[in-house]
C-alpha positions in Angstrom: 0.0 -0.1 0.1 1.0 3.6 -0.4 1.5 5.6 2.8 0.0 9.0 2.2 -0.8 11.9 4.6 -4.5 11.3 4.5 -7.1 14.2 4.6 -10.7 14.6 3.9 -9.9 17.1 1.3 -7.4 15.1 -0.4 -5.0 17.3 -2.2 -6.9 20.7 -2.0 -5.3 23.2 0.0 -8.0 25.7 -0.3 -10.7 25.0 -3.0 -11.4 22.5 -5.7 -10.9 25.3 -8.3 -7.3 26.3 -7.1 -6.5 22.6 -7.0 -7.6 22.2 -10.4 -5.5 25.1 -11.5 -2.5 23.6 -9.8 -3.0 20.1 -11.4 -2.9 21.8 -14.8 0.7 23.2 -14.3 2.6 20.0 -15.3 1.2 19.6 -18.9 1.2 23.4 -19.2 5.1 23.7 -18.4 5.5 20.6 -20.9 3.9 22.5 -23.7 6.2 25.4 -23.3 9.4 23.6 -22.4 10.1 22.8 -26.1 8.3 25.5 -28.0 9.1 28.8 -26.4 12.6 29.2 -28.2 11.6 27.6 -31.5 10.8 30.7 -33.5 14.1 32.3 -32.7 16.3 29.4 -33.6 17.6 30.9 -36.9 18.6 33.9 -35.0 20.3 31.9 -32.4 22.0 29.9 -35.1 23.6 33.0 -36.6 24.5 34.3 -33.1 26.6 31.2 -32.4 28.6 31.3 -35.6 29.9 28.2 -37.6 28.5 25.7 -35.2 25.1 27.7 -34.7 22.8 25.3 -36.6 24.0 22.4 -34.4 23.8 24.4 -31.1 20.3 25.8 -32.0 18.9 22.3 -33.0 20.5 20.9 -29.5 18.6 23.4 -27.5 15.4 21.5 -28.5 16.9 18.0 -28.4 18.7 18.4 -25.1 15.4 19.7 -23.5 13.6 16.7 -24.9 16.4 14.5 -23.5 16.1 16.1 -19.9 12.3 15.2 -20.2 13.0 11.7 -21.0 15.7 11.1 -18.3 13.8 13.2 -15.8 10.7 11.1 -16.2 12.7 8.0 -15.4 13.4 9.2 -11.9 10.5 11.6 -11.4 8.5 9.1 -9.4 11.4 8.9 -7.1 11.7 12.6 -6.7 7.9 12.9 -6.0 8.3 10.3 -3.3 11.1 12.3 -1.7 9.6 15.9 -1.9 5.8 15.2 -1.8 3.2 16.9 -4.0 3.6 20.4 -2.8 7.5 20.2 -2.3 7.9 18.7 -5.6 6.0 21.3 -7.5 7.4 24.3 -5.8 11.0 23.2 -6.0 10.6 22.1 -9.5 8.9 25.4 -10.6 11.7 27.3 -9.0 14.2 25.2 -10.9 12.2 25.6 -14.2 12.0 29.3 -13.9 15.8 29.8 -13.1 17.1 27.4 -15.6 14.6 28.6 -18.2 15.6 32.4 -17.5 19.4 31.4 -17.8 18.9 31.4 -21.6 18.1 35.2 -21.4 21.7 35.9 -20.4 25.0 35.7 -22.6 25.9 32.2 -21.8 28.4 30.0 -23.7 26.9 27.1 -25.7 27.6 24.4 -23.1 25.9 26.4 -20.3 22.9 27.1 -22.4 22.5 23.5 -23.2 22.9 22.5 -19.5 20.1 24.9 -18.6 18.0 23.5 -21.3 18.5 19.9 -20.0 17.6 21.2 -16.4 14.3 22.8 -17.9 13.4 19.3 -19.5 14.3 17.6 -16.1 12.1 19.8 -14.0 9.3 19.6 -16.5 9.1 15.9 -16.2 8.8 16.1 -12.4 6.1 18.6 -12.6 4.2 16.3 -15.1 4.5 13.2 -12.8 3.5 15.2 -9.7 0.3 16.6 -11.6 -0.7 13.3 -13.2 -0.2 11.4 -9.8 -2.3 14.0 -8.2 -5.1 13.8 -10.8 -5.1 10.0 -10.3 -5.2 10.2 -6.6 -8.0 13.0 -6.3 -10.3 11.8 -8.9 -11.9 8.6 -9.8 -13.2 7.1 -13.3 -14.9 9.5 -15.4 -13.9 12.6 -13.3 -10.2 11.6 -13.8 -10.4 11.0 -17.4 -12.2 14.5 -17.8 -9.4 16.2 -15.8 -6.6 14.3 -17.7 -8.3 15.6 -21.0 -8.1 19.1 -19.7 -4.5 18.8 -18.7 -3.7 17.4 -22.1 -5.6 20.4 -23.8 -3.6 22.8 -21.6 -0.4 21.2 -23.1 -1.5 21.9 -26.6 -2.7 25.5 -25.9 0.5 26.1 -24.0 2.6 24.9 -27.0 0.8 27.2 -29.3 0.9 30.2 -27.0 4.8 29.5 -26.3 5.5 29.4 -30.0 3.5 32.5 -30.8 4.7 34.7 -28.0 8.2 33.3 -28.2 8.1 34.5 -31.8 6.9 38.0 -30.9 9.6 38.3 -28.2 12.3 37.3 -30.5 11.3 39.8 -33.1 11.1 42.5 -30.6 14.0 41.9 -28.5 16.2 39.2 -30.1 16.2 35.4 -29.6 17.1 35.6 -25.9 14.0 37.5 -25.2 11.9 34.3 -25.7 13.5 32.8 -22.6 11.6 35.4 -20.4 8.5 33.1 -20.9 10.0 30.5 -18.4 10.2 32.7 -15.2 6.9 34.4 -16.1 5.2 31.0 -16.2 7.1 29.7 -13.2 6.2 32.7 -11.0 2.4 32.5 -12.0 2.4 28.7 -11.6 4.3 29.0 -8.2 1.5 31.1 -6.8 -1.2 28.9 -8.0 0.5 25.8 -6.6 1.2 27.5 -3.2 -2.4 28.3 -2.9 -4.0 25.2 -4.4 -2.1 22.0 -3.5 -1.4 20.4 -0.2 1.6 18.3 0.8 0.9 14.7 0.3 3.9 12.2 0.2 3.5 8.8 -1.7 5.8 6.3 -0.3 6.2 2.9 -2.1 6.1 -0.2 -0.1 9.3 -2.0 0.4 10.0 -5.4 -1.2 9.1 -7.4 -4.3 5.6 -5.8 -4.5 7.0 -2.9 -6.2 9.9 -4.7 -8.0 10.1 -5.7 -11.5 7.3 -8.2 -11.1 4.9 -5.5 -10.2 5.9 -3.3 -13.1 5.9 -6.3 -15.6 2.1 -6.0 -15.9 2.6 -2.5 -17.2 5.2 -3.4 -20.0 2.4 -3.7 -22.6 1.4 -0.1 -21.8 4.8 1.1 -22.0 5.4 -0.8 -25.3 2.2 0.9 -26.7 3.2 4.3 -25.5 6.4 4.0 -27.6 4.6 2.7 -30.7 1.8 5.4 -30.3 4.2 8.3 -30.0 6.1 7.1 -33.1 2.9 7.5 -34.9 2.0 10.7 -33.2 5.3 12.3 -34.3 4.3 11.5 -37.9 1.9 14.4 -37.6 4.7 16.7 -37.0 8.2 15.6 -38.2 7.1 13.4 -41.2 4.2 15.5 -42.2 6.3 18.5 -42.6 8.5 16.7 -45.1 5.4 15.5 -46.9 4.0 19.1 -47.2 7.5 20.2 -48.6 7.4 17.3 -51.1 3.9 18.3 -52.3 5.1 21.8 -53.1 4.2 23.7 -49.9 7.4 25.9 -50.1 6.0 28.7 -48.1 7.1 28.2 -44.4 4.0 30.1 -43.2 1.6 27.9 -45.1 3.3 24.8 -43.7 3.3 26.1 -40.1 -0.6 26.9 -40.4 -1.3 23.5 -41.6 0.9 21.8 -38.9 -0.7 24.1 -36.3 -4.1 22.5 -36.9 -2.6 19.3 -35.3 -2.2 21.1 -32.0 -5.4 23.0 -32.4 -7.5 19.8 -32.9 -5.5 18.1 -30.3 -6.6 20.6 -27.8 -10.3 20.2 -28.9 -10.2 16.5 -28.8 -8.3 16.4 -25.3 -11.2 18.5 -23.9 -13.7 16.0 -25.0 -11.8 12.9 -23.9 -13.7 12.5 -20.7 -17.0 12.6 -22.4 -16.0 10.2 -25.2 -14.3 7.8 -22.8 -17.4 7.9 -20.4 -19.8 7.1 -23.4 -17.6 4.5 -25.2 -15.1 3.1 -22.7 -11.2 3.5 -22.9 -10.6 0.5 -25.3 -13.3 1.9 -27.8 -11.9 5.5 -27.4 -8.5 4.1 -28.3 -9.9 2.5 -31.3 -11.6 5.8 -32.5 -8.3 7.6 -31.9 -6.3 4.9 -33.9 -8.9 5.1 -36.7 -8.4 8.8 -36.9 -4.6 8.5 -37.4 -5.1 5.6 -39.8 -7.2 8.0 -42.0 -4.5 10.6 -41.7 -1.9 8.3 -42.7 -3.8 7.0 -45.6 -4.7 10.6 -46.8 -1.0 11.3 -47.1 0.1 8.0 -48.4 -2.5 7.6 -51.0 -2.1 11.1 -52.6 0.4 11.4 -55.3 0.4 15.1 -54.8 -1.0 16.2 -51.5 -3.5 19.1 -52.0 -4.2 21.8 -49.5 -7.6 20.3 -48.5 -6.1 16.9 -48.1 -3.3 18.2 -46.0 -5.7 20.2 -43.7 -7.7 17.0 -43.4 -4.7 15.0 -42.4 -3.5 17.5 -39.9 -6.9 17.6 -38.3 -7.1 13.9 -38.0 -3.5 13.7 -36.4 -4.8 16.2 -34.0 -7.8 14.2 -32.9 -5.5 11.2 -32.4 -3.1 13.1 -30.2 -6.0 14.7 -28.2 -7.6 11.3 -27.5 -4.6 9.1 -27.1 -2.5 11.1 -24.7 -4.9 11.4 -21.8 -6.0 7.9 -22.7 -2.6 6.5 -22.0 -2.5 8.1 -18.6 -6.0 7.2 -17.8 -5.4 3.5 -18.6 -2.1 3.5 -16.5 -3.8 5.2 -13.5 -6.4 2.3 -13.5 -3.9 -0.4 -14.1 -1.2 0.5 -11.4 -1.4 0.2 -7.7 -1.1 3.2 -5.5 2.2 1.8 -4.4 3.8 2.0 -7.7 1.7 4.8 -9.5 4.2 7.6 -8.9 7.1 5.7 -10.7 4.8 4.1 -13.2 3.5 7.5 -14.4 7.2 8.7 -14.9 8.2 5.5 -16.7 5.2 6.1 -19.1 6.2 9.7 -19.9 9.7 8.3 -20.6 8.3 5.6 -22.9 6.2 8.2 -24.9 9.3 10.5 -25.3 11.4 7.6 -26.3 8.8 6.9 -29.1 9.1 10.4 -30.3 12.8 10.2 -30.3 12.6 7.0 -32.3 10.4 8.4 -34.9 13.3 10.2 -36.7 15.8 7.2 -36.9 13.1 4.8 -37.9 11.8 6.7 -40.8 15.4 7.8 -41.7 16.3 4.2 -42.1 13.0 3.4 -44.0 13.8 6.2 -46.3 16.8 4.4 -47.6 14.4 1.9 -49.1 10.9 3.4 -49.2 9.4 6.5 -50.7 8.0 8.9 -48.2 4.4 8.0 -49.3 5.0 4.3 -48.8 6.3 5.0 -45.4 2.9 6.8 -44.5 1.2 3.6 -45.9 3.3 1.3 -43.7 2.5 3.4 -40.7 -1.1 3.2 -41.7 -1.0 -0.4 -41.5 0.4 -0.5 -38.1 -2.1 2.0 -36.9 -4.9 -0.1 -38.4 -3.7 -3.2 -36.7 -3.6 -1.4 -33.5 -7.2 0.0 -34.0 -8.6 -3.6 -34.8 -6.8 -4.9 -31.7 -8.4 -2.1 -29.6 -11.8 -2.5 -31.1 -11.5 -6.3 -30.3 -10.5 -5.8 -26.8 -13.4 -3.3 -26.4 -15.8 -6.1 -27.6 -14.3 -8.6 -25.3 -14.5 -6.4 -22.4 -18.2 -5.7 -23.2 -19.0 -9.5 -23.3 -17.4 -10.1 -20.0 -19.4 -7.4 -18.5 -16.5 -5.2 -17.5 
């Protein structure tokens, strides 16, 4: 069992509304962790001279690495610091490390600060998802997880847009002002909204490998699903370029639809899962991404309407599948393992995102881009059929 400082109010320090706001912080921080400096990367590359392109690219990659590595130990951090302590300390780290990019650092110091931003973000996500799983049950939990995922999408769009405006107004370093601004606001919200509860895992084999072995299918699924999810950003961008969308603004508008529809679909996750169940909701999400992949793969020349339809379908997939993964894991995991299990799921998801590039780079040696999309569609369709079959089996057994 998990030893938690129990209270009638659960995690709420003052009100349910302030707790809800606090539990949105993790995904909001994640959405901005990567996107804030993106618009200023070309300016950054010029500022750092001959190696500028590499350094600019690494500021994104290193932050993602911090997220992945931080996720692996974020459960342990949560168990040591508790909910309130973890959020307040990690928000301070997030703000200071993010603000470091505003100052004239050498490239190594800048990259270290970006890694720390990713690490702190991972701990914030685990603390908030654990808090949602602890505070809410069943349909309410699904609804709140959907809101959190939607906040991540909105934060990503906002970070990109405001970061671009700041970079144009004051140079690329100005985009890093977003981190302390978000951290200060979120610190105040967390201080008011969330109580200190400390999950302490049982000792012994109950939380050893045998306990986590039952979650291995969920982790394997997360890797595959995020490989597919990143098709809607990385590979779709290349497909648009091949189809003649040479204008960067036009490509960015189409790609932004993934995030917009992701936010809309995430908001509806609780209602959809409540009506159809988790397995059938997963089947709907996988059917959506199958359609998106087929639209790109079957078009010899991708038209603007087809590209818009594909981006929108990718967004629906992302909006339903991300909260669905955390919802399913919260249901499967026991309280004694949940904090670490959540962190491992986030790490598995980011590993899938990382693997998208190498996998399709290798496939590109043998297959045309359209054929790669068709191969991915076959995988997505197989997963959709499996999810639908699991849904029917659950219905037949009365679960």
